[in-house]
VMD Tcl script that draws the C-alpha trace (Angstrom):
set ca {
  {44.48 -157.99 -62.54}
  {43.11 -154.41 -60.80}
  {41.96 -154.21 -58.07}
  {38.61 -152.15 -57.54}
  {39.37 -149.21 -54.75}
  {35.70 -147.46 -53.88}
  {36.58 -144.23 -51.90}
  {33.39 -143.01 -50.41}
  {32.60 -139.84 -48.65}
  {30.18 -137.02 -48.37}
  {30.92 -133.99 -46.23}
  {33.29 -131.23 -46.75}
  {36.01 -131.95 -44.22}
  {36.08 -135.97 -45.88}
  {36.11 -134.60 -49.36}
  {39.33 -132.12 -48.67}
  {41.23 -135.06 -46.92}
  {40.27 -138.39 -49.32}
  {40.99 -135.85 -52.21}
  {44.65 -136.61 -51.76}
  {43.71 -140.00 -51.57}
  {41.40 -140.04 -55.22}
  {44.42 -138.15 -57.66}
  {47.29 -140.90 -55.61}
  {44.74 -144.35 -56.42}
  {44.19 -142.36 -59.87}
  {47.74 -141.71 -61.02}
  {48.47 -145.81 -60.06}
  {45.55 -146.84 -62.92}
  {47.97 -149.89 -63.47}
  {47.18 -150.81 -60.63}
  {43.73 -149.94 -59.53}
  {40.40 -149.20 -60.41}
  {39.19 -146.23 -58.55}
  {35.21 -145.91 -58.22}
  {33.92 -142.83 -56.02}
  {30.93 -142.50 -54.55}
  {29.94 -139.55 -52.88}
  {26.67 -138.99 -50.12}
  {26.34 -135.33 -50.45}
  {26.06 -135.21 -46.72}
  {27.61 -131.27 -47.64}
  {25.97 -130.89 -50.81}
  {26.97 -127.44 -51.74}
  {30.46 -127.29 -49.92}
  {31.28 -130.80 -51.27}
  {30.67 -129.59 -54.58}
  {33.11 -126.94 -54.20}
  {35.57 -129.39 -53.35}
  {34.85 -131.65 -55.95}
  {35.20 -128.78 -58.20}
  {38.91 -127.84 -56.82}
  {40.66 -130.86 -57.09}
  {38.47 -131.86 -60.35}
  {36.93 -134.79 -59.11}
  {34.16 -136.31 -60.76}
  {31.88 -139.05 -58.59}
  {30.78 -142.27 -60.30}
  {27.68 -142.21 -57.89}
  {25.81 -139.83 -56.11}
  {23.59 -140.42 -53.75}
  {22.63 -136.96 -53.05}
  {20.69 -137.84 -49.46}
  {20.17 -134.19 -48.56}
  {16.99 -133.63 -47.31}
  {14.77 -130.04 -45.75}
  {14.67 -130.94 -42.12}
  {16.36 -134.35 -41.67}
  {18.05 -135.43 -38.64}
  {21.14 -137.96 -38.02}
  {18.57 -140.61 -38.53}
  {17.32 -140.02 -41.80}
  {21.02 -139.27 -42.48}
  {22.15 -142.92 -41.52}
  {19.72 -144.75 -43.45}
  {19.61 -143.22 -46.60}
  {23.26 -143.80 -46.77}
  {23.02 -147.33 -45.28}
  {20.25 -148.09 -47.78}
  {21.91 -145.99 -50.82}
  {25.38 -147.97 -50.25}
  {23.75 -151.07 -50.16}
  {21.73 -150.70 -53.81}
  {24.91 -150.01 -54.97}
  {26.61 -152.69 -53.98}
  {24.05 -154.80 -54.81}
  {23.13 -153.69 -58.18}
  {25.71 -151.53 -59.33}
  {29.13 -151.82 -58.50}
  {30.84 -154.77 -56.40}
  {34.80 -153.03 -54.75}
  {37.50 -154.93 -53.91}
  {37.47 -152.43 -51.12}
  {35.74 -149.61 -49.31}
  {37.96 -146.33 -48.05}
  {35.97 -144.81 -45.70}
  {37.24 -141.36 -43.43}
  {37.20 -140.15 -40.19}
  {33.81 -139.44 -37.99}
  {31.28 -139.06 -39.93}
  {27.89 -140.90 -40.17}
  {29.08 -141.24 -44.05}
  {31.76 -142.85 -42.79}
  {30.22 -144.92 -40.22}
  {26.79 -146.49 -42.49}
  {28.97 -146.58 -45.64}
  {30.99 -149.03 -43.68}
  {28.28 -150.77 -42.09}
  {27.03 -150.95 -45.86}
  {29.64 -152.63 -46.52}
  {30.34 -154.86 -43.52}
  {26.98 -155.92 -44.77}
  {27.95 -156.97 -48.27}
  {31.29 -158.73 -47.03}
  {33.61 -155.88 -48.28}
  {36.41 -155.16 -46.48}
  {36.78 -151.49 -45.29}
  {40.00 -149.52 -44.94}
  {39.29 -146.80 -42.13}
  {41.12 -143.66 -43.36}
  {42.60 -141.02 -40.62}
  {41.74 -144.32 -37.70}
  {42.13 -144.13 -34.26}
  {41.52 -140.75 -32.77}
  {39.53 -140.85 -29.71}
  {38.51 -138.80 -26.36}
  {36.90 -141.58 -25.15}
  {33.94 -139.25 -24.46}
  {31.03 -140.62 -26.55}
  {29.24 -137.53 -26.22}
  {32.14 -135.49 -26.99}
  {32.11 -134.55 -30.15}
  {28.80 -135.70 -30.60}
  {27.74 -138.14 -32.71}
  {31.35 -138.05 -34.38}
  {33.34 -140.20 -31.58}
  {31.18 -143.07 -31.29}
  {30.49 -142.51 -35.51}
  {34.75 -143.38 -35.20}
  {34.69 -145.80 -32.91}
  {32.47 -147.79 -34.54}
  {33.90 -147.61 -38.38}
  {37.20 -148.93 -36.16}
  {35.58 -152.09 -35.23}
  {34.06 -152.77 -39.01}
  {37.48 -151.52 -40.61}
  {40.07 -154.35 -41.56}
  {42.55 -152.02 -42.59}
  {43.37 -148.91 -40.09}
  {45.48 -145.89 -41.65}
  {46.24 -143.97 -38.32}
  {47.65 -140.23 -39.06}
  {50.28 -140.84 -35.82}
  {51.50 -143.40 -32.93}
  {48.96 -142.10 -30.22}
  {46.14 -142.87 -32.39}
  {47.81 -146.15 -33.35}
  {48.09 -146.91 -29.72}
  {45.10 -146.13 -29.06}
  {43.64 -148.80 -31.84}
  {46.20 -151.53 -29.76}
  {44.38 -150.87 -26.28}
  {40.92 -151.42 -28.21}
  {42.57 -154.97 -29.61}
  {42.81 -154.00 -32.92}
  {45.61 -156.50 -34.40}
  {48.75 -154.26 -34.88}
  {49.83 -155.74 -38.28}
  {46.44 -154.18 -39.68}
  {47.34 -150.60 -38.35}
  {49.38 -148.34 -40.34}
  {50.81 -144.88 -39.63}
  {50.60 -142.68 -42.49}
  {50.17 -138.95 -41.19}
  {46.90 -137.32 -41.78}
  {46.14 -136.72 -45.68}
  {44.53 -132.82 -44.43}
  {48.18 -132.45 -44.47}
  {48.70 -133.88 -48.33}
  {45.81 -131.15 -49.40}
  {46.86 -128.37 -47.76}
  {50.44 -128.55 -49.63}
  {48.19 -129.14 -52.27}
  {46.56 -125.99 -52.43}
  {49.45 -123.64 -51.16}
  {51.58 -124.69 -53.77}
  {48.78 -124.02 -56.48}
  {48.46 -120.51 -54.78}
  {52.05 -119.72 -54.53}
  {52.74 -120.13 -58.28}
  {49.88 -118.83 -59.21}
  {49.22 -114.95 -58.41}
  {46.25 -114.24 -60.39}
  {44.66 -117.49 -58.34}
  {45.51 -114.83 -55.43}
  {43.82 -112.51 -56.77}
  {41.02 -114.13 -57.95}
  {40.37 -115.86 -54.26}
  {41.08 -112.07 -52.79}
  {38.39 -110.67 -54.49}
  {36.24 -113.62 -53.57}
  {36.62 -113.31 -50.05}
  {36.00 -109.42 -50.73}
  {32.46 -109.71 -52.65}
  {31.42 -112.24 -49.05}
  {32.57 -109.37 -46.98}
  {35.95 -109.40 -46.28}
  {39.14 -106.83 -47.31}
  {41.88 -108.72 -47.02}
  {43.80 -105.47 -47.40}
  {43.00 -104.39 -44.21}
  {45.88 -106.10 -42.75}
  {48.30 -104.37 -45.14}
  {49.24 -101.35 -42.12}
  {50.20 -104.39 -39.66}
  {46.46 -104.76 -38.55}
  {45.90 -108.82 -37.48}
  {43.07 -111.01 -38.10}
  {41.09 -113.44 -35.59}
  {39.78 -116.35 -37.56}
  {36.56 -117.91 -36.60}
  {34.84 -120.64 -37.01}
  {32.47 -123.10 -35.15}
  {29.70 -124.72 -35.89}
  {29.96 -128.15 -33.57}
  {26.48 -129.93 -32.03}
  {27.76 -130.46 -28.66}
  {28.03 -126.84 -28.61}
  {24.71 -125.54 -29.51}
  {22.64 -123.55 -26.55}
  {24.28 -121.98 -23.94}
  {27.89 -122.98 -25.18}
  {27.64 -121.21 -28.55}
  {26.04 -118.56 -26.33}
  {28.78 -118.05 -24.64}
  {31.19 -118.22 -27.63}
  {29.25 -115.71 -29.04}
  {29.75 -113.25 -26.05}
  {33.04 -114.09 -25.75}
  {34.11 -113.07 -29.11}
  {31.60 -109.88 -28.77}
  {33.61 -108.86 -25.57}
  {37.31 -109.62 -27.19}
  {36.16 -107.65 -30.91}
  {35.13 -104.23 -28.67}
  {38.66 -105.00 -26.25}
  {40.87 -105.50 -29.21}
  {39.67 -102.39 -31.91}
  {42.54 -102.57 -33.87}
  {42.18 -106.67 -34.63}
  {39.60 -107.80 -37.17}
  {37.67 -110.80 -36.06}
  {36.36 -112.60 -39.33}
  {33.86 -115.09 -38.54}
  {32.51 -117.20 -41.65}
  {29.36 -118.64 -40.49}
  {27.90 -121.54 -41.25}
  {24.56 -122.73 -42.72}
  {23.06 -124.62 -40.08}
  {20.43 -122.36 -38.37}
  {21.19 -123.53 -35.08}
  {24.78 -121.60 -35.52}
  {23.12 -118.75 -37.39}
  {20.33 -117.82 -35.06}
  {22.32 -117.22 -31.05}
  {25.13 -115.18 -33.66}
  {22.04 -113.34 -34.44}
  {20.97 -113.17 -31.19}
  {23.85 -111.92 -29.70}
  {24.86 -109.66 -32.47}
  {21.29 -108.00 -33.72}
  {22.10 -106.49 -37.29}
  {25.19 -108.53 -38.85}
  {25.90 -105.95 -41.79}
  {29.93 -105.34 -41.83}
  {30.63 -101.64 -41.38}
  {34.01 -99.98 -42.68}
  {34.52 -99.08 -39.58}
  {34.12 -102.18 -37.20}
  {36.15 -104.63 -36.59}
  {33.61 -107.65 -36.09}
  {33.17 -108.95 -39.48}
  {30.25 -111.94 -40.13}
  {30.42 -113.48 -44.01}
  {29.09 -116.51 -45.97}
  {31.21 -119.66 -46.03}
  {33.87 -119.32 -47.81}
  {35.15 -122.54 -50.47}
  {37.99 -124.37 -49.37}
  {40.71 -122.35 -51.34}
  {39.35 -119.43 -49.72}
  {39.76 -120.63 -46.45}
  {43.13 -121.47 -46.88}
  {43.99 -118.22 -47.72}
  {42.27 -116.69 -44.79}
  {44.04 -119.04 -42.51}
  {47.51 -118.18 -43.63}
  {46.48 -114.42 -43.66}
  {45.19 -114.78 -40.05}
  {47.04 -114.37 -36.57}
  {44.66 -116.67 -34.35}
  {42.46 -119.39 -35.11}
  {39.12 -119.85 -32.79}
  {37.71 -122.68 -33.70}
  {35.98 -126.14 -32.52}
  {36.89 -127.78 -35.60}
  {38.66 -131.13 -35.98}
  {40.82 -130.66 -39.23}
  {41.45 -127.08 -38.32}
  {43.47 -127.89 -35.43}
  {45.55 -130.41 -37.62}
  {45.89 -127.94 -40.92}
  {46.87 -124.51 -38.82}
  {49.98 -125.49 -37.76}
  {50.79 -126.69 -40.69}
  {50.64 -122.26 -41.47}
  {52.25 -121.58 -38.26}
  {49.43 -120.41 -36.80}
  {47.89 -121.32 -33.15}
  {44.99 -122.93 -32.59}
  {42.66 -121.97 -29.58}
  {40.03 -124.74 -29.79}
  {36.21 -124.28 -28.15}
  {35.83 -127.81 -26.83}
  {36.26 -129.94 -23.98}
  {37.90 -132.67 -25.17}
  {39.86 -133.25 -28.68}
  {40.50 -136.43 -30.34}
  {43.22 -134.77 -31.18}
  {45.67 -134.64 -28.76}
  {48.98 -134.72 -30.17}
  {48.12 -131.28 -31.40}
  {47.79 -130.23 -27.11}
  {50.93 -132.12 -26.30}
  {53.01 -130.44 -29.08}
  {51.79 -126.89 -28.50}
  {49.94 -125.86 -31.21}
  {46.79 -125.94 -29.86}
  {44.83 -124.57 -26.76}
  {41.67 -125.96 -25.17}
  {39.38 -123.26 -23.62}
  {35.59 -125.34 -24.01}
  {32.97 -122.84 -24.12}
  {33.75 -120.80 -21.02}
  {33.91 -117.66 -21.58}
  {36.49 -116.21 -19.08}
  {38.98 -118.79 -20.75}
  {38.32 -117.92 -24.30}
  {38.71 -114.51 -23.77}
  {41.77 -114.82 -21.32}
  {43.84 -117.48 -23.87}
  {42.97 -114.80 -27.02}
  {43.64 -111.85 -25.16}
  {47.03 -113.38 -24.18}
  {47.85 -114.36 -27.64}
  {47.48 -111.03 -28.51}
  {49.34 -109.68 -26.25}
  {52.28 -111.64 -25.23}
  {54.34 -112.09 -28.53}
  {56.89 -114.66 -26.46}
  {53.37 -117.30 -25.65}
  {52.66 -116.36 -29.83}
  {56.12 -117.56 -31.12}
  {55.82 -120.72 -28.71}
  {52.55 -121.57 -30.41}
  {53.32 -120.86 -33.96}
  {56.99 -122.39 -33.86}
  {55.81 -125.62 -32.64}
  {56.14 -128.60 -34.94}
  {53.05 -129.98 -36.67}
  {52.75 -133.52 -35.19}
  {50.48 -134.87 -37.97}
  {53.24 -135.12 -40.96}
  {54.79 -134.48 -43.63}
  {52.38 -134.48 -46.90}
  {52.50 -138.00 -48.02}
  {50.44 -139.65 -46.08}
  {48.49 -140.59 -49.36}
  {51.44 -141.97 -50.93}
  {51.92 -144.19 -47.76}
  {48.07 -145.27 -48.13}
  {48.88 -146.37 -52.00}
  {51.65 -148.21 -51.08}
  {50.23 -150.32 -48.66}
  {47.17 -151.17 -50.95}
  {49.66 -152.17 -53.64}
  {51.13 -154.45 -50.73}
}
mol new
graphics top color blue
foreach p $ca { graphics top sphere $p radius 0.5 }
foreach p [lrange $ca 0 end-1] q [lrange $ca 1 end] { graphics top cylinder $p $q radius 0.2 }
display resetview
């Protein structure tokens, strides 16, 4: 008899990391009935990923509302999942991912319904409940609810063991984001027409990759974390501005998150955000996943406060400078693929400057081995579910 597996996700990063799991489950349709539920926590960015991986949800909670806060999001996920479990579909297991409000409150809803929970990307910790906020506590709460823990690394497994989780319920799989990265890189490498289409799309967004054809370098920037809003984000913007003035032969490209807490300080520091042909600082609209992978592959350094990029970029040989005080991904720091600088202006400027000026430092980071796996995490998860 087939087991009914419900995969739940709601944000763009979750969708990217769960897409390979969904595709692997769907290939095993003799063993599993795969049910896909999305919450719509990131609406437009989520839909882009669904299109890229050709995933069609069975249920869509569509929770996003203008001006909502974390309580609104959490309540809508909890109530929406309850309605699905009670009235529409009762799976044998619910798979959630990572550290979002979607994962935590879908997990709680499944727990209330006495449905087992599998946690993909389990065991990451900073042990500081305010950093990243609210993701650290989301992940810990989901970890207490979960019955199966799919940990990306041995360090993640050790974190869970130290919290009293039964070792027989923890499985080291690698991180599924590497699976997703391999899928899209292979697709681009085999399809030059697709690459040309992606490059044209990036150009329409405001940056022309042809600028890099004569040896120019590009620093790719992302920044959106809640704990950095306010003074921290202003410090980040000032550092970017001064780096762009210091290195006129390097392009600094910032696909801006839609959140007004990101855009307002950018406007306050930089004023008019119109991109100029003779400038080297480019503020562009958010990129869909294929385009962002393309930008990562063409970048020289990535400056970010993202979690997932700490895993993806090393797979492309790109040094990552992380604008956070803590990381739940210490393996990347230990491996040398990532440097933590927080929102400290001096640390951001000095670290990026060193990587631009010191080729030996750059090579040591770009050649370090990615600790997050070989691209077979989804296959391992499916094998475990089969057993």
